[in-house]
C-alpha positions in Angstrom: 0.0 0.0 0.0 1.4 3.6 -0.9 -0.3 6.9 0.0 -3.1 5.1 1.9 -4.3 3.3 -1.3 -4.7 -0.5 -1.3 -3.4 -2.2 -4.2 -6.0 -4.2 -6.4 -5.5 -8.0 -7.1 -5.2 -9.3 -10.7 -8.6 -10.3 -10.2 -9.8 -7.0 -9.5 -7.9 -5.4 -12.1 -9.1 -7.9 -14.9 -12.8 -7.0 -13.8 -12.0 -3.6 -15.3 -10.9 -4.8 -18.7 -14.4 -4.5 -20.2 -14.6 -0.7 -19.6 -11.0 -0.3 -20.9 -12.0 -2.3 -23.9 -14.7 0.5 -24.5 -12.5 3.3 -25.1 -13.0 5.2 -28.2 -11.0 3.8 -31.3 -11.0 7.0 -33.4 -11.6 10.2 -31.5 -10.9 10.4 -27.7 -10.0 13.1 -25.1 -6.8 14.3 -23.5 -7.6 13.9 -19.8 -4.5 14.7 -17.9 -0.9 16.2 -19.1 2.1 15.8 -16.7 5.4 17.3 -16.9 8.4 15.4 -15.0 10.6 18.3 -13.8 12.9 16.3 -11.9 13.3 12.5 -10.9 10.1 11.6 -9.2 8.7 15.2 -9.5 5.3 15.6 -11.2 3.5 18.7 -12.4 -0.1 18.7 -13.6 -0.5 21.0 -16.7 -3.6 22.5 -18.2 -1.6 22.8 -21.4 2.1 22.0 -22.5 4.0 22.5 -25.6 5.5 19.4 -27.6 8.7 20.0 -29.6 10.1 17.7 -32.1 13.5 17.9 -30.3 12.6 18.6 -26.7 9.4 16.3 -26.5 7.3 17.7 -23.8 8.9 21.1 -23.0 10.3 21.1 -19.4 10.3 17.4 -19.0 13.4 15.7 -18.1 13.1 13.1 -20.9 16.3 14.3 -22.5 18.3 14.9 -19.5 17.3 11.4 -18.3 18.8 9.4 -21.3 18.2 5.9 -22.0 20.1 2.6 -21.6 19.0 1.6 -25.0 21.0 4.0 -27.0 24.6 3.2 -27.5 25.8 6.6 -26.0 23.1 6.7 -23.1 21.4 9.8 -24.7 17.7 10.0 -24.8 15.8 7.5 -27.1 14.2 9.4 -29.8 11.4 6.8 -30.0 10.7 7.1 -26.4 10.1 10.9 -26.4 6.5 11.0 -25.0 4.8 8.4 -23.1 1.0 7.8 -23.5 -1.4 6.0 -21.1 -5.0 5.1 -21.6 -6.8 7.2 -18.7 -9.3 4.4 -18.0 -6.4 2.0 -17.1 -4.8 4.8 -14.8 -8.1 5.3 -13.2 -8.2 1.4 -12.5 -4.6 1.1 -11.1 -4.2 4.3 -9.5 -7.6 5.3 -8.4 -8.2 9.2 -8.1 -6.8 11.5 -11.0 -4.3 13.1 -8.6 -2.4 9.6 -8.4 -2.2 8.9 -11.9 0.8 11.0 -12.6 2.5 8.5 -10.3 2.5 6.2 -13.4 5.2 8.4 -14.8 3.7 9.1 -18.4 3.0 12.6 -19.8 -0.3 12.2 -21.6 -3.5 10.3 -20.2 -6.1 9.9 -22.8 -9.5 8.3 -23.3 -8.5 6.4 -26.5 -8.0 2.9 -27.3 -4.2 2.5 -27.4 -4.2 -1.3 -28.3 -1.6 -2.5 -30.9 -4.5 -3.4 -33.1 -6.1 0.0 -33.1 -2.7 2.3 -33.0 0.0 0.2 -34.4 3.5 1.6 -34.7 3.5 4.4 -37.4 -0.1 5.7 -36.2 -0.2 9.5 -35.9 -2.3 10.9 -33.2 -3.2 14.6 -33.4 -4.5 17.0 -30.5 -4.4 20.7 -30.1 -1.8 21.8 -32.8 0.3 18.8 -32.1 0.9 15.5 -33.8 2.8 12.5 -32.4 3.8 9.1 -34.0 3.5 5.9 -32.2 6.8 4.0 -32.2 7.8 0.2 -31.7 9.3 0.8 -28.5 7.6 -1.2 -25.9 6.3 0.6 -22.6 6.6 -1.6 -19.8 5.9 -1.4 -16.1 9.0 -0.8 -13.9 10.0 -1.4 -10.3 8.6 2.2 -9.6 5.3 1.2 -11.1 5.1 -2.0 -9.0 6.2 -0.2 -5.8 3.4 2.6 -6.3 0.4 0.3 -7.7 1.5 -3.2 -6.6 3.0 -6.3 -8.0 -0.4 -7.5 -9.4 -0.9 -4.3 -11.3 2.6 -4.9 -12.7 1.7 -8.4 -13.8 -1.7 -7.2 -15.1 -0.2 -4.4 -17.4 2.7 -6.7 -18.6 0.3 -9.9 -19.2 -0.3 -11.1 -22.8 -3.6 -9.1 -22.8 -2.1 -6.3 -21.2 0.7 -5.9 -23.8 -1.8 -6.4 -26.8 -4.3 -3.6 -25.2 -1.0 -1.6 -24.2 -2.3 -1.2 -20.8 0.9 0.2 -19.5 0.7 2.8 -22.6 2.9 3.4 -25.3 5.8 5.4 -26.3 5.7 8.1 -29.2 7.7 10.9 -30.8 6.8 14.2 -31.7 6.3 14.8 -35.3 4.6 18.3 -35.4 5.3 20.7 -32.7 2.2 22.3 -31.1 0.4 23.0 -28.0 -1.7 20.3 -26.3 -4.7 21.2 -23.8 -6.4 19.0 -21.1 -9.8 18.2 -22.7 -8.5 18.4 -26.4 -10.0 15.8 -28.7 -7.3 13.2 -29.6 -7.4 11.7 -33.0 -5.9 9.4 -35.5 -4.6 11.4 -38.5 
């Protein structure tokens, strides 16, 4: 348990799959925008600027780097992390806890591999991102915050197909995104 919230069991989490599967396929909504200004730091934003070089402006994506690049620099295909808001609500509870997952955009949209395969472009506000092939998986921090069962749930076979942990993307058209914006396939 963390911050007074009891962690759900796999059975409790699986009971929420039908609601997650009802996420809109083509036009959804940006529910939450989060900037990570420092390790474990979170800022909830009403709007953010997405940049083709910086990612979400003010976020630490570039500074953190990646073990997946030869030189340890930030991975260009992991510039923006997007999570389904229904999954965040299920594993985290209240919207104030969603940001603990570590993603920048929380959207009500079907993020499954079938619905938004790599190469799919998603537009919101004046920005466009492109889904990349880099998988997004739960980590030790995710398990510590939401429980080992939540980690097993998002990384299960069904969890990977539905991208319950979310997806990685890169910015292809810079612009501004606001909470409440429509998110759509372009």
